[in-house]
PDB file of N, CA, C and O in Angstrom:
ATOM      1  N   MET A   1     114.706 -51.656  48.585  1.00  0.00           N
ATOM      2  CA  MET A   1     115.014 -50.302  48.913  1.00  0.00           C
ATOM      3  C   MET A   1     113.714 -49.553  49.196  1.00  0.00           C
ATOM      4  O   MET A   1     112.796 -49.542  48.376  1.00  0.00           O
ATOM      5  N   THR A   2     113.655 -48.940  50.349  1.00  0.00           N
ATOM      6  CA  THR A   2     112.453 -48.203  50.710  1.00  0.00           C
ATOM      7  C   THR A   2     112.713 -46.721  50.528  1.00  0.00           C
ATOM      8  O   THR A   2     113.768 -46.197  50.887  1.00  0.00           O
ATOM      9  N   SER A   3     111.765 -46.096  49.985  1.00  0.00           N
ATOM     10  CA  SER A   3     111.892 -44.645  49.804  1.00  0.00           C
ATOM     11  C   SER A   3     110.953 -43.947  50.771  1.00  0.00           C
ATOM     12  O   SER A   3     109.926 -44.488  51.180  1.00  0.00           O
ATOM     13  N   SER A   4     111.329 -42.759  51.114  1.00  0.00           N
ATOM     14  CA  SER A   4     110.479 -42.005  52.035  1.00  0.00           C
ATOM     15  C   SER A   4     109.203 -41.600  51.307  1.00  0.00           C
ATOM     16  O   SER A   4     109.220 -41.337  50.104  1.00  0.00           O
ATOM     17  N   PRO A   5     108.134 -41.553  52.021  1.00  0.00           N
ATOM     18  CA  PRO A   5     106.873 -41.188  51.362  1.00  0.00           C
ATOM     19  C   PRO A   5     106.937 -39.750  50.853  1.00  0.00           C
ATOM     20  O   PRO A   5     107.534 -38.878  51.485  1.00  0.00           O
ATOM     21  N   ALA A   6     106.327 -39.526  49.733  1.00  0.00           N
ATOM     22  CA  ALA A   6     106.280 -38.186  49.141  1.00  0.00           C
ATOM     23  C   ALA A   6     105.429 -37.286  50.029  1.00  0.00           C
ATOM     24  O   ALA A   6     104.465 -37.743  50.642  1.00  0.00           O
ATOM     25  N   PRO A   7     105.782 -36.025  50.095  1.00  0.00           N
ATOM     26  CA  PRO A   7     104.965 -35.118  50.905  1.00  0.00           C
ATOM     27  C   PRO A   7     103.538 -35.095  50.362  1.00  0.00           C
ATOM     28  O   PRO A   7     103.321 -35.027  49.153  1.00  0.00           O
ATOM     29  N   SER A   8     102.603 -35.150  51.249  1.00  0.00           N
ATOM     30  CA  SER A   8     101.210 -35.166  50.805  1.00  0.00           C
ATOM     31  C   SER A   8     100.850 -33.793  50.263  1.00  0.00           C
ATOM     32  O   SER A   8     101.144 -32.764  50.872  1.00  0.00           O
ATOM     33  N   PRO A   9     100.217 -33.804  49.123  1.00  0.00           N
ATOM     34  CA  PRO A   9      99.831 -32.506  48.548  1.00  0.00           C
ATOM     35  C   PRO A   9      98.746 -31.865  49.411  1.00  0.00           C
ATOM     36  O   PRO A   9      97.986 -32.537  50.108  1.00  0.00           O
ATOM     37  N   ARG A  10      98.713 -30.570  49.333  1.00  0.00           N
ATOM     38  CA  ARG A  10      97.689 -29.872  50.091  1.00  0.00           C
ATOM     39  C   ARG A  10      96.320 -30.276  49.565  1.00  0.00           C
ATOM     40  O   ARG A  10      96.160 -30.649  48.402  1.00  0.00           O
ATOM     41  N   SER A  11      95.376 -30.193  50.422  1.00  0.00           N
ATOM     42  CA  SER A  11      94.034 -30.576  49.999  1.00  0.00           C
ATOM     43  C   SER A  11      93.511 -29.568  48.985  1.00  0.00           C
ATOM     44  O   SER A  11      93.991 -28.439  48.885  1.00  0.00           O
ATOM     45  N   LEU A  12      92.539 -30.007  48.260  1.00  0.00           N
ATOM     46  CA  LEU A  12      91.950 -29.154  47.228  1.00  0.00           C
ATOM     47  C   LEU A  12      91.346 -27.893  47.857  1.00  0.00           C
ATOM     48  O   LEU A  12      91.427 -26.811  47.276  1.00  0.00           O
ATOM     49  N   ALA A  13      90.751 -28.031  49.024  1.00  0.00           N
ATOM     50  CA  ALA A  13      90.161 -26.865  49.700  1.00  0.00           C
ATOM     51  C   ALA A  13      91.235 -25.845  50.066  1.00  0.00           C
ATOM     52  O   ALA A  13      91.017 -24.640  49.941  1.00  0.00           O
ATOM     53  N   ASP A  14      92.405 -26.329  50.524  1.00  0.00           N
ATOM     54  CA  ASP A  14      93.498 -25.407  50.866  1.00  0.00           C
ATOM     55  C   ASP A  14      94.001 -24.678  49.630  1.00  0.00           C
ATOM     56  O   ASP A  14      94.299 -23.485  49.684  1.00  0.00           O
ATOM     57  N   ARG A  15      94.093 -25.394  48.519  1.00  0.00           N
ATOM     58  CA  ARG A  15      94.556 -24.744  47.281  1.00  0.00           C
ATOM     59  C   ARG A  15      93.558 -23.705  46.797  1.00  0.00           C
ATOM     60  O   ARG A  15      93.951 -22.627  46.353  1.00  0.00           O
ATOM     61  N   TRP A  16      92.257 -24.025  46.880  1.00  0.00           N
ATOM     62  CA  TRP A  16      91.255 -23.057  46.460  1.00  0.00           C
ATOM     63  C   TRP A  16      91.255 -21.837  47.376  1.00  0.00           C
ATOM     64  O   TRP A  16      91.076 -20.711  46.914  1.00  0.00           O
ATOM     65  N   ARG A  17      91.455 -22.059  48.666  1.00  0.00           N
ATOM     66  CA  ARG A  17      91.508 -20.944  49.611  1.00  0.00           C
ATOM     67  C   ARG A  17      92.703 -20.043  49.302  1.00  0.00           C
ATOM     68  O   ARG A  17      92.576 -18.819  49.329  1.00  0.00           O
ATOM     69  N   ALA A  18      93.849 -20.631  49.012  1.00  0.00           N
ATOM     70  CA  ALA A  18      95.039 -19.846  48.672  1.00  0.00           C
ATOM     71  C   ALA A  18      94.819 -19.085  47.372  1.00  0.00           C
ATOM     72  O   ALA A  18      95.221 -17.927  47.253  1.00  0.00           O
ATOM     73  N   PHE A  19      94.189 -19.722  46.409  1.00  0.00           N
ATOM     74  CA  PHE A  19      93.894 -19.063  45.133  1.00  0.00           C
ATOM     75  C   PHE A  19      92.933 -17.900  45.343  1.00  0.00           C
ATOM     76  O   PHE A  19      93.114 -16.824  44.773  1.00  0.00           O
ATOM     77  N   SER A  20      91.905 -18.123  46.167  1.00  0.00           N
ATOM     78  CA  SER A  20      90.928 -17.072  46.459  1.00  0.00           C
ATOM     79  C   SER A  20      91.588 -15.900  47.183  1.00  0.00           C
ATOM     80  O   SER A  20      91.316 -14.741  46.873  1.00  0.00           O
ATOM     81  N   ASP A  21      92.457 -16.209  48.149  1.00  0.00           N
ATOM     82  CA  ASP A  21      93.177 -15.140  48.857  1.00  0.00           C
ATOM     83  C   ASP A  21      94.058 -14.340  47.903  1.00  0.00           C
ATOM     84  O   ASP A  21      94.148 -13.118  48.019  1.00  0.00           O
ATOM     85  N   GLY A  22      94.701 -15.013  46.972  1.00  0.00           N
ATOM     86  CA  GLY A  22      95.530 -14.327  45.978  1.00  0.00           C
ATOM     87  C   GLY A  22      94.707 -13.418  45.089  1.00  0.00           C
ATOM     88  O   GLY A  22      95.118 -12.293  44.803  1.00  0.00           O
ATOM     89  N   LEU A  23      93.556 -13.885  44.649  1.00  0.00           N
ATOM     90  CA  LEU A  23      92.676 -13.047  43.820  1.00  0.00           C
ATOM     91  C   LEU A  23      92.160 -11.844  44.604  1.00  0.00           C
ATOM     92  O   LEU A  23      92.098 -10.730  44.083  1.00  0.00           O
ATOM     93  N   HIS A  24      91.794 -12.078  45.853  1.00  0.00           N
ATOM     94  CA  HIS A  24      91.322 -10.969  46.686  1.00  0.00           C
ATOM     95  C   HIS A  24      92.403  -9.900  46.808  1.00  0.00           C
ATOM     96  O   HIS A  24      92.123  -8.711  46.655  1.00  0.00           O
ATOM     97  N   GLU A  25      93.622 -10.315  47.080  1.00  0.00           N
ATOM     98  CA  GLU A  25      94.733  -9.365  47.200  1.00  0.00           C
ATOM     99  C   GLU A  25      94.988  -8.640  45.878  1.00  0.00           C
ATOM    100  O   GLU A  25      95.286  -7.446  45.871  1.00  0.00           O
ATOM    101  N   PHE A  26      94.872  -9.359  44.766  1.00  0.00           N
ATOM    102  CA  PHE A  26      95.087  -8.777  43.451  1.00  0.00           C
ATOM    103  C   PHE A  26      94.090  -7.658  43.171  1.00  0.00           C
ATOM    104  O   PHE A  26      94.457  -6.621  42.617  1.00  0.00           O
ATOM    105  N   TYR A  27      92.823  -7.868  43.554  1.00  0.00           N
ATOM    106  CA  TYR A  27      91.797  -6.870  43.259  1.00  0.00           C
ATOM    107  C   TYR A  27      91.722  -5.760  44.303  1.00  0.00           C
ATOM    108  O   TYR A  27      91.336  -4.640  43.970  1.00  0.00           O
ATOM    109  N   VAL A  28      92.076  -6.034  45.541  1.00  0.00           N
ATOM    110  CA  VAL A  28      91.944  -5.038  46.612  1.00  0.00           C
ATOM    111  C   VAL A  28      93.175  -4.146  46.741  1.00  0.00           C
ATOM    112  O   VAL A  28      93.047  -2.973  47.091  1.00  0.00           O
ATOM    113  N   ALA A  29      94.340  -4.670  46.472  1.00  0.00           N
ATOM    114  CA  ALA A  29      95.591  -3.936  46.711  1.00  0.00           C
ATOM    115  C   ALA A  29      95.635  -2.560  46.044  1.00  0.00           C
ATOM    116  O   ALA A  29      96.057  -1.602  46.691  1.00  0.00           O
ATOM    117  N   PRO A  30      95.219  -2.414  44.779  1.00  0.00           N
ATOM    118  CA  PRO A  30      95.300  -1.072  44.173  1.00  0.00           C
ATOM    119  C   PRO A  30      94.391  -0.032  44.832  1.00  0.00           C
ATOM    120  O   PRO A  30      94.622   1.170  44.695  1.00  0.00           O
ATOM    121  N   TYR A  31      93.375  -0.485  45.534  1.00  0.00           N
ATOM    122  CA  TYR A  31      92.406   0.442  46.111  1.00  0.00           C
ATOM    123  C   TYR A  31      92.548   0.598  47.617  1.00  0.00           C
ATOM    124  O   TYR A  31      91.737   1.282  48.242  1.00  0.00           O
ATOM    125  N   ARG A  32      93.548  -0.014  48.205  1.00  0.00           N
ATOM    126  CA  ARG A  32      93.717   0.027  49.655  1.00  0.00           C
ATOM    127  C   ARG A  32      93.862   1.474  50.161  1.00  0.00           C
ATOM    128  O   ARG A  32      93.270   1.834  51.179  1.00  0.00           O
ATOM    129  N   ARG A  33      94.631   2.283  49.468  1.00  0.00           N
ATOM    130  CA  ARG A  33      94.813   3.686  49.861  1.00  0.00           C
ATOM    131  C   ARG A  33      93.499   4.464  49.729  1.00  0.00           C
ATOM    132  O   ARG A  33      93.182   5.300  50.575  1.00  0.00           O
ATOM    133  N   THR A  34      92.745   4.189  48.678  1.00  0.00           N
ATOM    134  CA  THR A  34      91.469   4.862  48.475  1.00  0.00           C
ATOM    135  C   THR A  34      90.488   4.504  49.585  1.00  0.00           C
ATOM    136  O   THR A  34      89.784   5.371  50.103  1.00  0.00           O
ATOM    137  N   PHE A  35      90.444   3.219  49.949  1.00  0.00           N
ATOM    138  CA  PHE A  35      89.567   2.788  51.036  1.00  0.00           C
ATOM    139  C   PHE A  35      89.978   3.434  52.358  1.00  0.00           C
ATOM    140  O   PHE A  35      89.116   3.833  53.141  1.00  0.00           O
ATOM    141  N   ALA A  36      91.260   3.539  52.612  1.00  0.00           N
ATOM    142  CA  ALA A  36      91.738   4.147  53.857  1.00  0.00           C
ATOM    143  C   ALA A  36      91.368   5.627  53.909  1.00  0.00           C
ATOM    144  O   ALA A  36      90.974   6.132  54.961  1.00  0.00           O
ATOM    145  N   LYS A  37      91.493   6.329  52.772  1.00  0.00           N
ATOM    146  CA  LYS A  37      91.142   7.747  52.745  1.00  0.00           C
ATOM    147  C   LYS A  37      89.636   7.936  52.933  1.00  0.00           C
ATOM    148  O   LYS A  37      89.214   8.862  53.625  1.00  0.00           O
ATOM    149  N   ALA A  38      88.831   7.079  52.332  1.00  0.00           N
ATOM    150  CA  ALA A  38      87.384   7.178  52.498  1.00  0.00           C
ATOM    151  C   ALA A  38      86.997   6.926  53.950  1.00  0.00           C
ATOM    152  O   ALA A  38      86.125   7.605  54.491  1.00  0.00           O
ATOM    153  N   ARG A  39      87.634   5.964  54.568  1.00  0.00           N
ATOM    154  CA  ARG A  39      87.335   5.690  55.980  1.00  0.00           C
ATOM    155  C   ARG A  39      87.745   6.867  56.864  1.00  0.00           C
ATOM    156  O   ARG A  39      87.011   7.231  57.782  1.00  0.00           O
ATOM    157  N   ARG A  40      88.909   7.464  56.599  1.00  0.00           N
ATOM    158  CA  ARG A  40      89.362   8.615  57.378  1.00  0.00           C
ATOM    159  C   ARG A  40      88.406   9.795  57.198  1.00  0.00           C
ATOM    160  O   ARG A  40      88.112  10.507  58.158  1.00  0.00           O
ATOM    161  N   ASP A  41      87.916  10.007  55.964  1.00  0.00           N
ATOM    162  CA  ASP A  41      86.963  11.084  55.729  1.00  0.00           C
ATOM    163  C   ASP A  41      85.660  10.855  56.493  1.00  0.00           C
ATOM    164  O   ASP A  41      85.095  11.793  57.055  1.00  0.00           O
ATOM    165  N   GLU A  42      85.188   9.618  56.512  1.00  0.00           N
ATOM    166  CA  GLU A  42      83.975   9.299  57.266  1.00  0.00           C
ATOM    167  C   GLU A  42      84.197   9.503  58.764  1.00  0.00           C
ATOM    168  O   GLU A  42      83.325  10.024  59.459  1.00  0.00           O
ATOM    169  N   ASP A  43      85.349   9.097  59.253  1.00  0.00           N
ATOM    170  CA  ASP A  43      85.659   9.295  60.671  1.00  0.00           C
ATOM    171  C   ASP A  43      85.737  10.776  61.017  1.00  0.00           C
ATOM    172  O   ASP A  43      85.283  11.189  62.084  1.00  0.00           O
ATOM    173  N   ASP A  44      86.308  11.577  60.123  1.00  0.00           N
ATOM    174  CA  ASP A  44      86.392  13.021  60.359  1.00  0.00           C
ATOM    175  C   ASP A  44      85.005  13.652  60.404  1.00  0.00           C
ATOM    176  O   ASP A  44      84.736  14.506  61.250  1.00  0.00           O
ATOM    177  N   LEU A  45      84.133  13.237  59.505  1.00  0.00           N
ATOM    178  CA  LEU A  45      82.773  13.767  59.496  1.00  0.00           C
ATOM    179  C   LEU A  45      82.039  13.375  60.775  1.00  0.00           C
ATOM    180  O   LEU A  45      81.343  14.197  61.372  1.00  0.00           O
ATOM    181  N   PHE A  46      82.195  12.126  61.193  1.00  0.00           N
ATOM    182  CA  PHE A  46      81.562  11.677  62.431  1.00  0.00           C
ATOM    183  C   PHE A  46      82.080  12.477  63.621  1.00  0.00           C
ATOM    184  O   PHE A  46      81.305  12.884  64.486  1.00  0.00           O
ATOM    185  N   ARG A  47      83.375  12.698  63.662  1.00  0.00           N
ATOM    186  CA  ARG A  47      83.979  13.460  64.758  1.00  0.00           C
ATOM    187  C   ARG A  47      83.432  14.890  64.765  1.00  0.00           C
ATOM    188  O   ARG A  47      83.136  15.440  65.826  1.00  0.00           O
ATOM    189  N   MET A  48      83.301  15.481  63.594  1.00  0.00           N
ATOM    190  CA  MET A  48      82.783  16.842  63.519  1.00  0.00           C
ATOM    191  C   MET A  48      81.328  16.893  63.981  1.00  0.00           C
ATOM    192  O   MET A  48      80.935  17.836  64.669  1.00  0.00           O
ATOM    193  N   LEU A  49      80.526  15.897  63.615  1.00  0.00           N
ATOM    194  CA  LEU A  49      79.126  15.879  64.040  1.00  0.00           C
ATOM    195  C   LEU A  49      79.005  15.711  65.553  1.00  0.00           C
ATOM    196  O   LEU A  49      78.173  16.359  66.189  1.00  0.00           O
ATOM    197  N   VAL A  50      79.834  14.843  66.127  1.00  0.00           N
ATOM    198  CA  VAL A  50      79.769  14.626  67.566  1.00  0.00           C
ATOM    199  C   VAL A  50      80.246  15.861  68.318  1.00  0.00           C
ATOM    200  O   VAL A  50      79.680  16.195  69.358  1.00  0.00           O
ATOM    201  N   MET A  51      81.265  16.543  67.824  1.00  0.00           N
ATOM    202  CA  MET A  51      81.840  17.691  68.515  1.00  0.00           C
ATOM    203  C   MET A  51      81.245  19.015  68.046  1.00  0.00           C
ATOM    204  O   MET A  51      81.746  20.073  68.426  1.00  0.00           O
ATOM    205  N   SER A  52      80.209  18.985  67.245  1.00  0.00           N
ATOM    206  CA  SER A  52      79.678  20.230  66.684  1.00  0.00           C
ATOM    207  C   SER A  52      79.209  21.201  67.762  1.00  0.00           C
ATOM    208  O   SER A  52      79.390  22.410  67.620  1.00  0.00           O
ATOM    209  N   GLU A  53      78.618  20.698  68.823  1.00  0.00           N
ATOM    210  CA  GLU A  53      78.164  21.577  69.906  1.00  0.00           C
ATOM    211  C   GLU A  53      79.347  22.311  70.535  1.00  0.00           C
ATOM    212  O   GLU A  53      79.238  23.489  70.875  1.00  0.00           O
ATOM    213  N   MET A  54      80.473  21.620  70.689  1.00  0.00           N
ATOM    214  CA  MET A  54      81.666  22.241  71.259  1.00  0.00           C
ATOM    215  C   MET A  54      82.293  23.243  70.288  1.00  0.00           C
ATOM    216  O   MET A  54      82.969  24.184  70.706  1.00  0.00           O
ATOM    217  N   LEU A  55      82.063  23.034  68.998  1.00  0.00           N
ATOM    218  CA  LEU A  55      82.626  23.931  67.987  1.00  0.00           C
ATOM    219  C   LEU A  55      81.712  25.115  67.694  1.00  0.00           C
ATOM    220  O   LEU A  55      82.059  25.967  66.876  1.00  0.00           O
ATOM    221  N   GLY A  56      80.555  25.186  68.342  1.00  0.00           N
ATOM    222  CA  GLY A  56      79.661  26.328  68.181  1.00  0.00           C
ATOM    223  C   GLY A  56      78.546  26.111  67.187  1.00  0.00           C
ATOM    224  O   GLY A  56      77.836  27.059  66.851  1.00  0.00           O
ATOM    225  N   VAL A  57      78.369  24.910  66.710  1.00  0.00           N
ATOM    226  CA  VAL A  57      77.295  24.608  65.768  1.00  0.00           C
ATOM    227  C   VAL A  57      76.197  23.883  66.551  1.00  0.00           C
ATOM    228  O   VAL A  57      76.476  22.890  67.222  1.00  0.00           O
ATOM    229  N   PRO A  58      74.961  24.362  66.475  1.00  0.00           N
ATOM    230  CA  PRO A  58      73.893  23.692  67.216  1.00  0.00           C
ATOM    231  C   PRO A  58      73.709  22.247  66.742  1.00  0.00           C
ATOM    232  O   PRO A  58      73.672  21.974  65.542  1.00  0.00           O
ATOM    233  N   ASN A  59      73.598  21.354  67.681  1.00  0.00           N
ATOM    234  CA  ASN A  59      73.455  19.938  67.367  1.00  0.00           C
ATOM    235  C   ASN A  59      72.208  19.415  68.076  1.00  0.00           C
ATOM    236  O   ASN A  59      72.191  19.330  69.304  1.00  0.00           O
ATOM    237  N   PRO A  60      71.165  19.064  67.322  1.00  0.00           N
ATOM    238  CA  PRO A  60      69.946  18.578  67.969  1.00  0.00           C
ATOM    239  C   PRO A  60      70.136  17.216  68.642  1.00  0.00           C
ATOM    240  O   PRO A  60      69.337  16.836  69.498  1.00  0.00           O
ATOM    241  N   ALA A  61      71.167  16.491  68.271  1.00  0.00           N
ATOM    242  CA  ALA A  61      71.410  15.166  68.850  1.00  0.00           C
ATOM    243  C   ALA A  61      72.511  15.199  69.902  1.00  0.00           C
ATOM    244  O   ALA A  61      73.090  14.159  70.213  1.00  0.00           O
ATOM    245  N   SER A  62      72.811  16.363  70.453  1.00  0.00           N
ATOM    246  CA  SER A  62      73.919  16.461  71.407  1.00  0.00           C
ATOM    247  C   SER A  62      73.674  15.637  72.660  1.00  0.00           C
ATOM    248  O   SER A  62      74.627  15.185  73.295  1.00  0.00           O
ATOM    249  N   TYR A  63      72.425  15.435  73.023  1.00  0.00           N
ATOM    250  CA  TYR A  63      72.115  14.602  74.185  1.00  0.00           C
ATOM    251  C   TYR A  63      72.628  13.178  73.969  1.00  0.00           C
ATOM    252  O   TYR A  63      73.110  12.544  74.907  1.00  0.00           O
ATOM    253  N   TYR A  64      72.526  12.681  72.750  1.00  0.00           N
ATOM    254  CA  TYR A  64      72.932  11.310  72.440  1.00  0.00           C
ATOM    255  C   TYR A  64      74.426  11.194  72.142  1.00  0.00           C
ATOM    256  O   TYR A  64      75.030  10.149  72.381  1.00  0.00           O
ATOM    257  N   THR A  65      75.013  12.253  71.628  1.00  0.00           N
ATOM    258  CA  THR A  65      76.425  12.188  71.245  1.00  0.00           C
ATOM    259  C   THR A  65      77.370  12.615  72.363  1.00  0.00           C
ATOM    260  O   THR A  65      78.582  12.437  72.234  1.00  0.00           O
ATOM    261  N   ALA A  66      76.859  13.167  73.443  1.00  0.00           N
ATOM    262  CA  ALA A  66      77.729  13.641  74.532  1.00  0.00           C
ATOM    263  C   ALA A  66      78.527  12.512  75.160  1.00  0.00           C
ATOM    264  O   ALA A  66      79.667  12.718  75.576  1.00  0.00           O
ATOM    265  N   GLU A  67      77.955  11.345  75.232  1.00  0.00           N
ATOM    266  CA  GLU A  67      78.682  10.236  75.853  1.00  0.00           C
ATOM    267  C   GLU A  67      79.794   9.687  74.959  1.00  0.00           C
ATOM    268  O   GLU A  67      80.618   8.898  75.422  1.00  0.00           O
ATOM    269  N   LEU A  68      79.830  10.087  73.700  1.00  0.00           N
ATOM    270  CA  LEU A  68      80.895   9.656  72.794  1.00  0.00           C
ATOM    271  C   LEU A  68      82.132  10.547  72.858  1.00  0.00           C
ATOM    272  O   LEU A  68      83.194  10.163  72.367  1.00  0.00           O
ATOM    273  N   LEU A  69      82.010  11.716  73.451  1.00  0.00           N
ATOM    274  CA  LEU A  69      83.119  12.667  73.491  1.00  0.00           C
ATOM    275  C   LEU A  69      84.397  12.110  74.109  1.00  0.00           C
ATOM    276  O   LEU A  69      85.466  12.318  73.535  1.00  0.00           O
ATOM    277  N   PRO A  70      84.351  11.421  75.237  1.00  0.00           N
ATOM    278  CA  PRO A  70      85.610  10.902  75.792  1.00  0.00           C
ATOM    279  C   PRO A  70      86.335   9.938  74.861  1.00  0.00           C
ATOM    280  O   PRO A  70      87.561   9.833  74.904  1.00  0.00           O
ATOM    281  N   LEU A  71      85.593   9.243  74.032  1.00  0.00           N
ATOM    282  CA  LEU A  71      86.219   8.315  73.086  1.00  0.00           C
ATOM    283  C   LEU A  71      86.925   9.043  71.953  1.00  0.00           C
ATOM    284  O   LEU A  71      87.861   8.510  71.358  1.00  0.00           O
ATOM    285  N   LEU A  72      86.487  10.244  71.656  1.00  0.00           N
ATOM    286  CA  LEU A  72      87.043  10.987  70.523  1.00  0.00           C
ATOM    287  C   LEU A  72      88.207  11.894  70.901  1.00  0.00           C
ATOM    288  O   LEU A  72      88.917  12.379  70.020  1.00  0.00           O
ATOM    289  N   TYR A  73      88.414  12.129  72.175  1.00  0.00           N
ATOM    290  CA  TYR A  73      89.488  13.027  72.598  1.00  0.00           C
ATOM    291  C   TYR A  73      90.876  12.500  72.238  1.00  0.00           C
ATOM    292  O   TYR A  73      91.794  13.287  72.010  1.00  0.00           O
ATOM    293  N   ASP A  74      91.037  11.182  72.184  1.00  0.00           N
ATOM    294  CA  ASP A  74      92.357  10.621  71.893  1.00  0.00           C
ATOM    295  C   ASP A  74      92.893  11.064  70.537  1.00  0.00           C
ATOM    296  O   ASP A  74      94.074  11.391  70.417  1.00  0.00           O
ATOM    297  N   GLY A  75      92.047  11.079  69.522  1.00  0.00           N
ATOM    298  CA  GLY A  75      92.500  11.448  68.181  1.00  0.00           C
ATOM    299  C   GLY A  75      92.200  12.878  67.807  1.00  0.00           C
ATOM    300  O   GLY A  75      92.258  13.234  66.630  1.00  0.00           O
ATOM    301  N   PHE A  76      91.877  13.713  68.792  1.00  0.00           N
ATOM    302  CA  PHE A  76      91.472  15.087  68.491  1.00  0.00           C
ATOM    303  C   PHE A  76      92.609  15.896  67.871  1.00  0.00           C
ATOM    304  O   PHE A  76      92.382  16.655  66.929  1.00  0.00           O
ATOM    305  N   HIS A  77      93.820  15.745  68.382  1.00  0.00           N
ATOM    306  CA  HIS A  77      94.945  16.520  67.859  1.00  0.00           C
ATOM    307  C   HIS A  77      95.180  16.215  66.381  1.00  0.00           C
ATOM    308  O   HIS A  77      95.345  17.131  65.575  1.00  0.00           O
ATOM    309  N   ASP A  78      95.195  14.948  66.029  1.00  0.00           N
ATOM    310  CA  ASP A  78      95.383  14.578  64.616  1.00  0.00           C
ATOM    311  C   ASP A  78      94.259  15.127  63.759  1.00  0.00           C
ATOM    312  O   ASP A  78      94.487  15.571  62.634  1.00  0.00           O
ATOM    313  N   TRP A  79      93.050  15.095  64.290  1.00  0.00           N
ATOM    314  CA  TRP A  79      91.903  15.574  63.520  1.00  0.00           C
ATOM    315  C   TRP A  79      91.999  17.067  63.237  1.00  0.00           C
ATOM    316  O   TRP A  79      91.824  17.484  62.092  1.00  0.00           O
ATOM    317  N   HIS A  80      92.277  17.888  64.260  1.00  0.00           N
ATOM    318  CA  HIS A  80      92.279  19.335  63.991  1.00  0.00           C
ATOM    319  C   HIS A  80      93.485  19.728  63.142  1.00  0.00           C
ATOM    320  O   HIS A  80      93.419  20.727  62.425  1.00  0.00           O
ATOM    321  N   ARG A  81      94.577  18.980  63.199  1.00  0.00           N
ATOM    322  CA  ARG A  81      95.708  19.258  62.301  1.00  0.00           C
ATOM    323  C   ARG A  81      95.340  18.895  60.862  1.00  0.00           C
ATOM    324  O   ARG A  81      95.714  19.604  59.928  1.00  0.00           O
ATOM    325  N   ARG A  82      94.608  17.794  60.681  1.00  0.00           N
ATOM    326  CA  ARG A  82      94.177  17.383  59.344  1.00  0.00           C
ATOM    327  C   ARG A  82      93.188  18.377  58.752  1.00  0.00           C
ATOM    328  O   ARG A  82      93.135  18.567  57.537  1.00  0.00           O
ATOM    329  N   MET A  83      92.398  19.016  59.628  1.00  0.00           N
ATOM    330  CA  MET A  83      91.417  19.999  59.166  1.00  0.00           C
ATOM    331  C   MET A  83      92.057  21.355  58.891  1.00  0.00           C
ATOM    332  O   MET A  83      91.377  22.277  58.441  1.00  0.00           O
ATOM    333  N   GLY A  84      93.349  21.489  59.153  1.00  0.00           N
ATOM    334  CA  GLY A  84      94.060  22.718  58.842  1.00  0.00           C
ATOM    335  C   GLY A  84      94.082  23.734  59.969  1.00  0.00           C
ATOM    336  O   GLY A  84      94.407  24.899  59.739  1.00  0.00           O
ATOM    337  N   MET A  85      93.749  23.324  61.170  1.00  0.00           N
ATOM    338  CA  MET A  85      93.754  24.234  62.315  1.00  0.00           C
ATOM    339  C   MET A  85      95.077  24.085  63.056  1.00  0.00           C
ATOM    340  O   MET A  85      95.436  22.989  63.486  1.00  0.00           O
ATOM    341  N   GLU A  86      95.790  25.177  63.200  1.00  0.00           N
ATOM    342  CA  GLU A  86      97.081  25.143  63.894  1.00  0.00           C
ATOM    343  C   GLU A  86      96.921  24.777  65.365  1.00  0.00           C
ATOM    344  O   GLU A  86      97.668  23.954  65.895  1.00  0.00           O
ATOM    345  N   ARG A  87      95.948  25.391  66.012  1.00  0.00           N
ATOM    346  CA  ARG A  87      95.697  25.176  67.444  1.00  0.00           C
ATOM    347  C   ARG A  87      94.322  24.554  67.624  1.00  0.00           C
ATOM    348  O   ARG A  87      93.498  24.559  66.710  1.00  0.00           O
ATOM    349  N   SER A  88      94.093  24.032  68.784  1.00  0.00           N
ATOM    350  CA  SER A  88      92.794  23.438  69.101  1.00  0.00           C
ATOM    351  C   SER A  88      91.711  24.512  69.043  1.00  0.00           C
ATOM    352  O   SER A  88      91.886  25.580  69.631  1.00  0.00           O
ATOM    353  N   PRO A  89      90.603  24.264  68.355  1.00  0.00           N
ATOM    354  CA  PRO A  89      89.545  25.267  68.276  1.00  0.00           C
ATOM    355  C   PRO A  89      88.693  25.329  69.548  1.00  0.00           C
ATOM    356  O   PRO A  89      87.847  26.215  69.675  1.00  0.00           O
ATOM    357  N   LEU A  90      88.898  24.425  70.469  1.00  0.00           N
ATOM    358  CA  LEU A  90      88.106  24.380  71.686  1.00  0.00           C
ATOM    359  C   LEU A  90      88.808  25.159  72.785  1.00  0.00           C
ATOM    360  O   LEU A  90      90.005  24.988  73.017  1.00  0.00           O
ATOM    361  N   GLU A  91      88.061  26.005  73.451  1.00  0.00           N
ATOM    362  CA  GLU A  91      88.635  26.837  74.511  1.00  0.00           C
ATOM    363  C   GLU A  91      88.998  26.013  75.747  1.00  0.00           C
ATOM    364  O   GLU A  91      90.006  26.277  76.402  1.00  0.00           O
ATOM    365  N   ASP A  92      88.175  25.020  76.059  1.00  0.00           N
ATOM    366  CA  ASP A  92      88.392  24.266  77.289  1.00  0.00           C
ATOM    367  C   ASP A  92      89.217  23.004  77.099  1.00  0.00           C
ATOM    368  O   ASP A  92      89.480  22.290  78.067  1.00  0.00           O
ATOM    369  N   TYR A  93      89.625  22.719  75.881  1.00  0.00           N
ATOM    370  CA  TYR A  93      90.429  21.525  75.624  1.00  0.00           C
ATOM    371  C   TYR A  93      91.655  21.906  74.802  1.00  0.00           C
ATOM    372  O   TYR A  93      91.545  22.210  73.615  1.00  0.00           O
ATOM    373  N   ARG A  94      92.795  21.888  75.425  1.00  0.00           N
ATOM    374  CA  ARG A  94      94.058  22.225  74.764  1.00  0.00           C
ATOM    375  C   ARG A  94      94.853  20.956  74.571  1.00  0.00           C
ATOM    376  O   ARG A  94      95.098  20.223  75.529  1.00  0.00           O
ATOM    377  N   CYS A  95      95.256  20.688  73.354  1.00  0.00           N
ATOM    378  CA  CYS A  95      96.056  19.494  73.110  1.00  0.00           C
ATOM    379  C   CYS A  95      97.435  19.858  72.565  1.00  0.00           C
ATOM    380  O   CYS A  95      98.326  19.009  72.516  1.00  0.00           O
ATOM    381  N   CYS A  96      97.613  21.089  72.164  1.00  0.00           N
ATOM    382  CA  CYS A  96      98.895  21.498  71.562  1.00  0.00           C
ATOM    383  C   CYS A  96      99.746  22.266  72.568  1.00  0.00           C
ATOM    384  O   CYS A  96     100.855  22.689  72.243  1.00  0.00           O
TER     385      CYS A  96
END
């Protein structure tokens, strides 16, 4: 009587990788929201620094940050709503 071969166990490296992934998830999961909020705060600060000249604050680096403005226009509406502004603070850019 021949029996079918037993399924080969996963390699030791695969088991260690799965164990490591589980530990990573265990330690990171409680702080995922905190990390997301910190990243959003950093992005908001960066956006404010790049757009400071448009908001009326003198920016000595405006020559270097001007080329970043088109990249930031996409999320501008969400940003000014998060900052508590009902309408766009920019006269020449209306998003609402």
